[in-house]
PLY file of the C-alpha trace (Angstrom):
ply
format ascii 1.0
element vertex 207
property float x
property float y
property float z
element edge 206
property int vertex1
property int vertex2
end_header
-34.84 34.25 88.17
-37.68 34.58 90.69
-40.62 36.98 90.62
-38.93 39.44 92.96
-35.83 39.65 90.77
-38.00 40.10 87.67
-39.91 42.96 89.33
-36.66 44.55 90.47
-35.21 44.40 86.96
-38.37 46.00 85.53
-38.19 48.84 88.07
-34.48 49.28 87.40
-35.14 49.53 83.65
-37.78 52.21 84.25
-35.51 54.13 86.63
-32.69 53.99 84.09
-34.93 55.77 81.60
-36.02 58.37 84.15
-32.40 58.87 85.24
-31.36 59.58 81.65
-34.15 62.15 81.34
-33.31 63.89 84.64
-29.62 63.90 83.85
-30.30 65.48 80.47
-32.64 68.11 81.95
-30.20 69.04 84.72
-27.22 69.09 82.42
-25.60 66.40 84.54
-25.74 68.58 87.66
-28.27 66.49 89.61
-26.22 64.33 91.97
-27.28 60.82 93.08
-26.71 61.83 96.71
-29.18 64.70 96.33
-31.78 62.22 95.05
-31.03 59.91 98.00
-31.40 62.70 100.56
-34.57 64.06 98.98
-36.14 60.60 99.01
-35.17 60.21 102.66
-36.56 63.62 103.64
-39.93 62.84 102.04
-40.36 59.86 104.37
-40.90 62.30 107.26
-44.29 63.52 105.95
-45.13 59.94 104.94
-44.61 58.80 108.55
-46.79 61.69 109.70
-49.55 60.61 107.30
-49.31 57.07 108.69
-49.52 58.45 112.24
-52.70 60.43 111.49
-54.09 57.43 109.57
-54.17 58.99 106.12
-53.29 55.57 104.78
-54.03 56.04 101.08
-51.91 59.16 100.83
-49.12 57.51 102.80
-49.19 54.40 100.61
-49.18 56.44 97.40
-46.22 58.53 98.48
-44.38 55.41 99.65
-44.70 53.97 96.16
-43.44 57.16 94.52
-40.52 57.85 96.84
-39.72 54.20 97.29
-38.66 54.28 93.65
-35.95 56.80 94.58
-33.97 53.85 95.97
-33.48 52.66 92.41
-33.27 56.14 90.83
-30.18 57.28 92.72
-28.31 54.12 91.76
-29.33 54.47 88.12
-28.17 58.08 88.09
-24.84 57.17 89.71
-24.15 54.48 87.14
-25.13 56.81 84.30
-22.79 59.55 85.54
-20.03 57.11 86.41
-20.05 58.30 90.02
-21.08 55.06 91.74
-18.84 54.52 94.77
-18.74 53.08 98.28
-19.64 56.43 99.88
-22.88 56.59 97.92
-23.71 53.01 98.84
-23.18 53.77 102.54
-25.39 56.86 102.32
-28.12 54.92 100.50
-28.06 51.98 102.93
-27.95 54.24 106.00
-30.86 56.42 104.92
-32.89 53.28 104.13
-32.50 52.18 107.76
-33.43 55.67 108.98
-36.53 55.60 106.79
-37.68 52.39 108.46
-37.22 53.81 111.96
-39.26 56.86 110.95
-42.02 54.82 109.26
-42.43 52.28 112.07
-42.53 55.12 114.58
-45.47 56.55 112.66
-47.07 53.09 112.55
-46.65 52.62 116.32
-48.27 56.00 116.97
-51.20 55.16 114.67
-51.78 51.79 116.37
-51.74 53.35 119.83
-54.13 56.04 118.63
-56.43 53.28 117.31
-56.49 51.66 120.74
-54.20 48.79 119.74
-51.14 49.29 121.96
-50.20 45.59 121.80
-49.77 45.88 118.05
-47.70 49.03 118.56
-45.19 46.74 120.28
-45.15 44.67 117.09
-44.29 47.84 115.16
-41.24 48.21 117.40
-40.40 44.53 116.79
-40.79 45.06 113.03
-38.36 47.96 113.19
-35.82 45.97 115.22
-36.08 42.83 113.08
-35.76 44.89 109.89
-32.60 46.53 111.19
-31.24 43.08 112.09
-31.70 41.91 108.50
-29.52 44.76 107.26
-27.06 44.53 110.16
-26.32 40.86 109.55
-25.75 41.62 105.86
-23.45 44.53 106.69
-21.36 42.44 109.09
-21.07 39.70 106.49
-19.87 42.23 103.92
-17.30 43.57 106.38
-15.98 40.05 106.97
-15.22 39.56 103.27
-13.94 43.09 102.68
-10.42 41.85 101.95
-11.63 39.67 99.07
-11.14 40.53 95.39
-14.84 41.25 94.92
-15.99 44.72 93.84
-18.08 46.82 96.28
-21.19 46.10 94.19
-20.51 42.35 94.22
-20.01 42.42 97.99
-23.24 44.38 98.37
-25.14 41.61 96.58
-23.32 38.72 98.20
-25.56 38.39 101.27
-28.70 40.05 99.94
-30.76 36.85 99.89
-33.83 36.04 101.98
-37.49 36.85 101.61
-37.93 40.02 103.63
-35.60 42.41 101.86
-36.08 46.16 102.22
-38.26 46.52 99.13
-40.43 43.59 100.21
-40.90 45.07 103.68
-42.00 48.33 102.11
-44.38 46.48 99.77
-45.98 44.69 102.75
-46.36 48.02 104.55
-47.95 49.61 101.48
-50.44 46.75 101.09
-51.22 46.92 104.80
-51.96 50.64 104.52
-54.14 50.26 101.43
-56.08 47.35 102.98
-56.38 49.17 106.33
-54.55 46.25 107.95
-51.58 48.05 109.44
-51.52 45.78 112.51
-51.33 42.65 110.37
-48.60 44.22 108.22
-46.29 45.02 111.14
-46.73 41.52 112.61
-45.90 39.94 109.26
-42.87 42.19 108.80
-41.62 41.47 112.33
-41.88 37.68 112.08
-40.65 37.36 108.48
-37.77 39.78 109.02
-36.61 37.88 112.10
-36.59 34.65 110.08
-34.74 36.36 107.24
-32.10 37.71 109.63
-31.52 34.25 111.12
-31.32 32.59 107.69
-28.80 35.18 106.51
-26.77 34.70 109.67
-26.64 30.95 109.13
-25.63 31.36 105.46
-22.96 33.93 106.24
-21.54 31.85 109.10
-21.32 28.78 106.89
-19.68 30.75 104.06
-17.09 32.30 106.35
-16.40 28.96 108.05
-15.79 27.35 104.66
0 1
1 2
2 3
3 4
4 5
5 6
6 7
7 8
8 9
9 10
10 11
11 12
12 13
13 14
14 15
15 16
16 17
17 18
18 19
19 20
20 21
21 22
22 23
23 24
24 25
25 26
26 27
27 28
28 29
29 30
30 31
31 32
32 33
33 34
34 35
35 36
36 37
37 38
38 39
39 40
40 41
41 42
42 43
43 44
44 45
45 46
46 47
47 48
48 49
49 50
50 51
51 52
52 53
53 54
54 55
55 56
56 57
57 58
58 59
59 60
60 61
61 62
62 63
63 64
64 65
65 66
66 67
67 68
68 69
69 70
70 71
71 72
72 73
73 74
74 75
75 76
76 77
77 78
78 79
79 80
80 81
81 82
82 83
83 84
84 85
85 86
86 87
87 88
88 89
89 90
90 91
91 92
92 93
93 94
94 95
95 96
96 97
97 98
98 99
99 100
100 101
101 102
102 103
103 104
104 105
105 106
106 107
107 108
108 109
109 110
110 111
111 112
112 113
113 114
114 115
115 116
116 117
117 118
118 119
119 120
120 121
121 122
122 123
123 124
124 125
125 126
126 127
127 128
128 129
129 130
130 131
131 132
132 133
133 134
134 135
135 136
136 137
137 138
138 139
139 140
140 141
141 142
142 143
143 144
144 145
145 146
146 147
147 148
148 149
149 150
150 151
151 152
152 153
153 154
154 155
155 156
156 157
157 158
158 159
159 160
160 161
161 162
162 163
163 164
164 165
165 166
166 167
167 168
168 169
169 170
170 171
171 172
172 173
173 174
174 175
175 176
176 177
177 178
178 179
179 180
180 181
181 182
182 183
183 184
184 185
185 186
186 187
187 188
188 189
189 190
190 191
191 192
192 193
193 194
194 195
195 196
196 197
197 198
198 199
199 200
200 201
201 202
202 203
203 204
204 205
205 206
């Protein structure tokens, strides 16, 4: 198990505890989809904070609401309501979050007089979407297999620049006031991750 998987398991354990507490407080009425949508909605003010260069506030909120990606899944498993519809909603809103965040980053870089790096923010957005698109197409190709939806979801989730890693790089870039460097790193690393996933998926399907 690598460091990323260890960190993910630690976060998942924490979210499982929080999910149990929220489920108990709400009497089981808090739905995972509501958590997903609330986490998504809160990325709108985060993008605005990035745009107006309130980096510390943006980074702090990204950490807090980034955890909602694990909380909704924990709540769904606890309530026994985990299903394909919830997975689609979660994955789709994650992509929307990235479009919103990189739009804020592009605006901030233009406002700072760095329009060339704003182009890199667009590239970071596109490359990030490619990482998820390649994974989604690979999952579709094996949809007729005997794997469960959760197993299929994890089948092609390899590569360095996963969603949570991209968000971590963005957070560090905001805290270090190196937003330009962060979007370049995300763009290049995400493009490499997308290509490596494509190669792996193509080989697996060919076999």
